[in-house]
SELOSE-782211 format. One line per field, with one value per residue (C-alpha): residue number from 1; residue in one letter; x, y, z. Coordinates in Angstrom, 1 decimal, decimal comma. Example, Ala and Ser with C-alpha at 12.3 -4.5 7.8 and 13.67 -1.06 7.14 Angstrom:
2
seq = [1_2]
type = [A_S]
xx = [12,3_13,7]
yy = [-4,5_-1,1]
zz = [7,8_7,1]
//
This chain:
303
seq = [1_2_3_4_5_6_7_8_9_10_11_12_13_14_15_16_17_18_19_20_21_22_23_24_25_26_27_28_29_30_31_32_33_34_35_36_37_38_39_40_41_42_43_44_45_46_47_48_49_50_51_52_53_54_55_56_57_58_59_60_61_62_63_64_65_66_67_68_69_70_71_72_73_74_75_76_77_78_79_80_81_82_83_84_85_86_87_88_89_90_91_92_93_94_95_96_97_98_99_100_101_102_103_104_105_106_107_108_109_110_111_112_113_114_115_116_117_118_119_120_121_122_123_124_125_126_127_128_129_130_131_132_133_134_135_136_137_138_139_140_141_142_143_144_145_146_147_148_149_150_151_152_153_154_155_156_157_158_159_160_161_162_163_164_165_166_167_168_169_170_171_172_173_174_175_176_177_178_179_180_181_182_183_184_185_186_187_188_189_190_191_192_193_194_195_196_197_198_199_200_201_202_203_204_205_206_207_208_209_210_211_212_213_214_215_216_217_218_219_220_221_222_223_224_225_226_227_228_229_230_231_232_233_234_235_236_237_238_239_240_241_242_243_244_245_246_247_248_249_250_251_252_253_254_255_256_257_258_259_260_261_262_263_264_265_266_267_268_269_270_271_272_273_274_275_276_277_278_279_280_281_282_283_284_285_286_287_288_289_290_291_292_293_294_295_296_297_298_299_300_301_302_303]
type = [X_X_X_X_X_X_X_X_X_X_X_X_X_X_X_X_X_X_X_X_X_X_X_X_X_X_X_X_X_X_X_X_X_X_X_X_X_X_X_X_X_X_X_X_X_X_X_X_X_X_X_X_X_X_X_X_X_X_X_X_X_X_X_X_X_X_X_X_X_X_X_X_X_X_X_X_X_X_X_X_X_X_X_X_X_X_X_X_X_X_X_X_X_X_X_X_X_X_X_X_X_X_X_X_X_X_X_X_X_X_X_X_X_X_X_X_X_X_X_X_X_X_X_X_X_X_X_X_X_X_X_X_X_X_X_X_X_X_X_X_X_X_X_X_X_X_X_X_X_X_X_X_X_X_X_X_X_X_X_X_X_X_X_X_X_X_X_X_X_X_X_X_X_X_X_X_X_X_X_X_X_X_X_X_X_X_X_X_X_X_X_X_X_X_X_X_X_X_X_X_X_X_X_X_X_X_X_X_X_X_X_X_X_X_X_X_X_X_X_X_X_X_X_X_X_X_X_X_X_X_X_X_X_X_X_X_X_X_X_X_X_X_X_X_X_X_X_X_X_X_X_X_X_X_X_X_X_X_X_X_X_X_X_X_X_X_X_X_X_X_X_X_X_X_X_X_X_X_X_X_X_X_X_X_X_X_X_X_X_X_X_X_X_X_X_X_X_X_X_X_X_X_X]
xx = [-5,9_-3,9_-6,0_-3,6_-3,9_-7,7_-7,8_-5,6_-7,9_-10,9_-9,3_-8,7_-12,3_-13,6_-11,6_-12,9_-16,5_-16,1_-15,1_-17,8_-20,5_-19,3_-19,1_-22,5_-24,2_-22,6_-23,5_-27,1_-27,0_-25,6_-28,4_-31,1_-31,7_-32,3_-35,6_-35,9_-36,0_-39,8_-39,8_-37,5_-39,8_-42,9_-41,4_-42,3_-45,8_-46,1_-44,8_-41,2_-38,9_-35,4_-31,9_-31,4_-30,6_-33,6_-32,6_-34,0_-33,5_-34,9_-34,3_-30,7_-30,6_-31,6_-29,7_-26,4_-27,1_-27,4_-24,1_-22,2_-23,6_-22,6_-19,1_-18,8_-19,9_-17,5_-14,6_-15,4_-15,3_-12,1_-10,4_-11,5_-10,0_-6,6_-6,7_-5,1_-7,5_-6,7_-7,3_-10,5_-12,0_-11,1_-12,6_-15,7_-16,2_-15,6_-18,3_-20,7_-20,2_-20,9_-24,2_-25,0_-24,3_-26,5_-29,4_-28,8_-29,0_-32,1_-33,9_-33,2_-34,2_-37,3_-38,4_-37,8_-39,5_-42,6_-42,9_-43,0_-46,6_-45,3_-42,6_-39,7_-36,8_-34,2_-30,8_-28,2_-25,4_-26,6_-26,3_-22,8_-21,7_-23,5_-23,3_-19,4_-19,5_-22,1_-20,1_-17,0_-18,8_-20,4_-16,9_-15,5_-18,5_-18,4_-14,7_-14,6_-17,5_-15,7_-12,6_-14,6_-16,2_-12,9_-11,1_-14,0_-14,1_-10,3_-8,8_-11,7_-13,0_-16,6_-18,8_-20,7_-19,4_-17,9_-20,9_-23,4_-21,4_-21,2_-25,0_-25,6_-23,2_-24,6_-28,1_-26,7_-24,7_-27,8_-30,0_-27,6_-27,2_-31,0_-31,4_-28,3_-27,3_-30,8_-31,1_-28,4_-29,8_-33,6_-35,0_-31,5_-30,8_-34,0_-36,1_-33,8_-36,7_-38,7_-37,9_-35,6_-37,4_-40,9_-41,5_-42,8_-46,2_-48,4_-48,4_-44,6_-44,6_-42,4_-41,3_-37,6_-34,8_-33,6_-31,0_-27,5_-24,7_-23,8_-26,4_-29,1_-28,8_-28,0_-27,1_-23,4_-24,2_-26,1_-23,0_-20,8_-23,1_-23,4_-19,6_-19,3_-21,3_-23,8_-21,3_-18,8_-21,6_-22,8_-19,3_-18,7_-22,1_-21,5_-17,8_-18,9_-21,5_-19,1_-16,2_-18,2_-20,2_-16,9_-14,9_-17,0_-16,6_-12,8_-12,3_-14,8_-14,1_-17,2_-15,3_-13,1_-15,9_-19,7_-18,9_-17,1_-20,0_-22,4_-19,9_-19,9_-23,7_-23,7_-21,0_-23,1_-26,1_-24,1_-22,7_-26,2_-27,5_-24,6_-25,3_-29,0_-28,1_-25,5_-27,9_-30,5_-28,1_-27,1_-30,7_-31,5_-28,3_-29,2_-32,7_-31,4_-28,8_-31,1_-34,3_-37,6_-39,7_-42,4_-45,3_-43,5_-42,9_-46,5_-47,7_-45,5_-46,9_-50,5_-49,9]
yy = [82,9_84,1_84,7_82,6_79,7_80,0_80,0_76,9_75,1_76,2_74,8_71,4_71,5_72,3_69,4_66,9_68,1_67,7_64,1_63,5_64,9_62,7_59,5_60,2_60,5_57,4_55,4_56,3_55,3_51,9_51,3_53,2_55,3_58,6_60,0_57,7_54,8_55,2_53,9_51,1_50,1_50,4_48,4_44,8_46,0_46,9_43,5_44,7_42,6_43,8_43,4_46,9_47,1_48,7_50,1_53,4_53,0_56,5_59,7_60,5_63,4_61,4_58,4_60,3_62,3_59,0_57,5_60,8_61,3_57,8_58,3_61,7_60,4_57,5_59,7_62,3_59,7_58,2_61,6_62,5_59,3_60,1_58,4_60,2_62,2_60,1_56,8_58,1_59,5_56,3_54,0_56,2_56,0_52,3_51,6_54,0_52,2_48,9_50,2_51,5_48,1_46,3_48,6_48,1_44,3_44,3_46,9_45,1_41,7_43,1_45,1_42,3_39,7_42,0_42,0_38,2_38,4_40,4_37,7_39,9_37,6_38,1_38,1_37,1_37,8_41,4_41,6_40,2_42,6_45,8_46,0_46,2_48,9_50,9_50,4_51,7_54,8_55,3_55,1_57,7_60,0_59,7_60,0_63,2_64,7_63,9_65,6_68,7_68,7_68,1_70,9_73,2_72,5_72,4_74,9_77,2_77,0_76,4_76,5_73,3_69,9_67,4_65,0_67,9_69,3_65,8_65,5_68,8_68,2_64,7_66,1_68,7_66,3_64,0_66,9_68,0_64,5_64,2_67,5_67,7_64,1_62,8_65,0_62,9_59,6_59,7_60,1_60,0_56,5_54,8_56,0_55,9_54,2_57,5_60,8_63,0_65,9_64,4_63,8_60,7_59,7_57,7_54,9_54,5_54,4_51,5_50,8_51,3_50,3_46,9_46,0_47,4_47,6_44,0_41,8_43,0_46,3_46,7_49,5_49,3_50,1_53,2_54,2_53,8_56,1_58,7_58,8_60,6_63,7_63,3_62,3_65,1_67,7_66,7_66,9_70,4_71,6_70,3_71,5_75,0_75,1_74,2_76,3_79,5_79,3_79,1_81,4_84,5_83,9_83,4_86,6_88,6_87,4_88,5_87,9_91,0_93,5_93,8_95,6_92,5_90,3_92,4_92,3_88,5_88,5_90,9_88,9_85,8_87,5_88,7_85,2_83,7_86,4_85,9_82,1_82,7_84,9_82,5_79,6_81,5_82,4_78,7_77,7_80,3_79,4_75,7_76,3_78,6_76,0_72,9_74,6_75,3_72,7_71,2_73,0_76,3_75,6_74,6_77,7_79,9_78,2_78,6_82,3]
zz = [29,2_26,3_23,1_21,0_23,4_23,4_19,6_19,5_21,9_19,9_16,7_18,4_19,8_16,3_14,7_17,3_16,8_13,1_13,5_16,0_13,6_10,7_12,7_14,4_11,0_9,6_12,7_12,2_8,6_9,4_12,0_10,2_13,2_11,5_10,2_7,1_9,6_9,5_5,9_6,8_9,6_7,4_4,5_5,8_6,5_2,9_1,9_1,2_3,5_3,6_5,1_6,4_10,1_11,8_15,1_16,1_19,9_20,0_18,1_17,5_20,0_23,1_22,0_21,6_24,8_26,7_25,5_25,8_29,3_30,3_28,9_30,5_33,9_33,9_32,7_35,3_38,1_36,9_36,6_40,1_41,4_39,9_36,5_33,5_31,3_28,2_29,9_31,6_28,3_26,5_29,1_29,2_25,4_25,4_28,0_26,3_23,0_24,7_26,1_22,6_21,1_23,6_22,9_19,2_19,4_21,5_19,4_16,1_17,4_19,0_16,0_13,5_15,7_16,0_12,2_11,9_10,7_7,7_7,0_7,9_8,7_11,5_9,9_12,4_10,0_9,8_13,6_13,5_10,7_11,7_15,5_15,7_13,1_15,0_18,2_16,5_15,2_18,6_20,3_17,9_18,5_22,2_22,6_20,4_22,4_25,7_24,3_23,5_27,0_28,8_27,0_27,7_31,4_32,0_29,6_28,8_32,4_31,4_34,5_33,5_34,5_32,0_32,1_31,6_28,7_27,2_27,5_25,9_23,0_22,6_22,0_19,6_17,5_17,3_16,3_13,6_12,3_12,0_10,2_8,0_7,5_6,7_3,6_2,0_3,2_2,7_-0,8_-2,5_-1,1_-0,1_-3,0_-6,0_-7,9_-8,0_-9,7_-7,7_-6,1_-6,6_-2,9_-1,3_-2,7_-0,3_-2,8_-2,4_1,4_2,4_-1,1_-0,4_-2,7_-1,4_-4,0_-3,7_-6,3_-5,5_-3,8_-1,3_0,3_4,0_6,4_5,6_2,0_3,2_5,2_2,2_0,2_3,0_3,7_0,4_1,4_4,2_6,8_6,0_5,7_9,1_10,5_9,1_10,4_13,9_13,8_12,8_15,5_18,2_16,9_16,2_19,5_21,4_19,2_20,0_23,8_23,4_21,3_23,3_26,8_28,8_32,1_31,3_31,0_30,3_27,0_25,7_26,8_24,7_21,9_21,9_21,7_18,8_17,0_17,4_16,0_13,0_12,4_12,4_10,0_7,6_7,6_6,8_3,9_2,7_2,9_1,0_-1,8_-2,1_-2,5_-5,1_-7,0_-7,0_-8,2_-11,0_-12,0_-12,0_-13,2_-11,5_-9,8_-12,0_-10,2_-10,7_-14,3_-14,9_-13,1_-15,4_-18,5_-17,3_-16,6]
//
C-alpha cells in the first residue's frame, strides 16, 4: 500500500475515532453510566431523590464492547452475504443501538424500583426523553467504531476480523470515556455545592446537586455541560490513541523488514514518553497558575 494512501486512511480513521469518543462520553453522561454514577445511585439512600437517569448497565468498557461487537457481527454477516459496506455498517449500528436502548430502559426501571423504600420515584417522562438520546449517541459511537474496524480490515489488512476489532475498540473507547470524560463530569457537575478541589467528604456522599439552571437537573443537563469540554476531550484522547497507534505501523511497515518493525516499536515508545512529559508539564503549569493545594500551602506556612 502506498504511504500516502495509508496516511489518508489513518486520517479518516482518526476522525471517526474522535467522533466515537465524544459521542460515547456524552451518552454515558445522559445515562449516568460513568464512574460518578455511584453517587447518583447512592443519593436516594441518603434521602436525596433526583431526576437523573441512573443506568449503569455495567462499566462503560464492557457495555461499549457489547454493542460494538453486536454491530460488528451483524455487519460482518451482511457483508459476507453480499450487502454493501455502508448498508451493513448502518444496520449493525442501528440494531446495536436498539439493544443498548433496551438495556437502558430495564436497568433504569429496575434500579429506581429497587429504591422505592427510599422514596425514589420512577419518572416515565425521563425514560421517554433520555432513552432516544442515548440510543442516538450509541448509534453514532457504534457506527464510527465499525467504520474504524472496517477500514482496518479491508484497507490496512489487519489480521483481526471486523467483529473482534470492533470489540477491542469498544472496550478502549469505554475505558477512555471512564478515565478522561469523568474528570469533567464528577465533582465539577455533581458536587458544585462544595469547594472545588476539596475532594468528596464522606458527609457529602450522595448529596449531589439536583437543581439545574432551569428546573430540576437531569442527565440531558449533564450532557449539555459535558459537551463543552468533557466530550471533546474524550474524543481527542480516543482519536489520538487510534491514530497514533496506527500511524507508526503505516509509516514503519513491519511487513517490509524486521528493522522497520523494531522502528515502529521504538517510535511508539518515544510517543508515549513525550506524552508523559507533556502531561507532567501541563500539571505543573496548572498548579503554578492556580496556586498550591491547601495542604501544601499549610505545610509551607508551618515550615
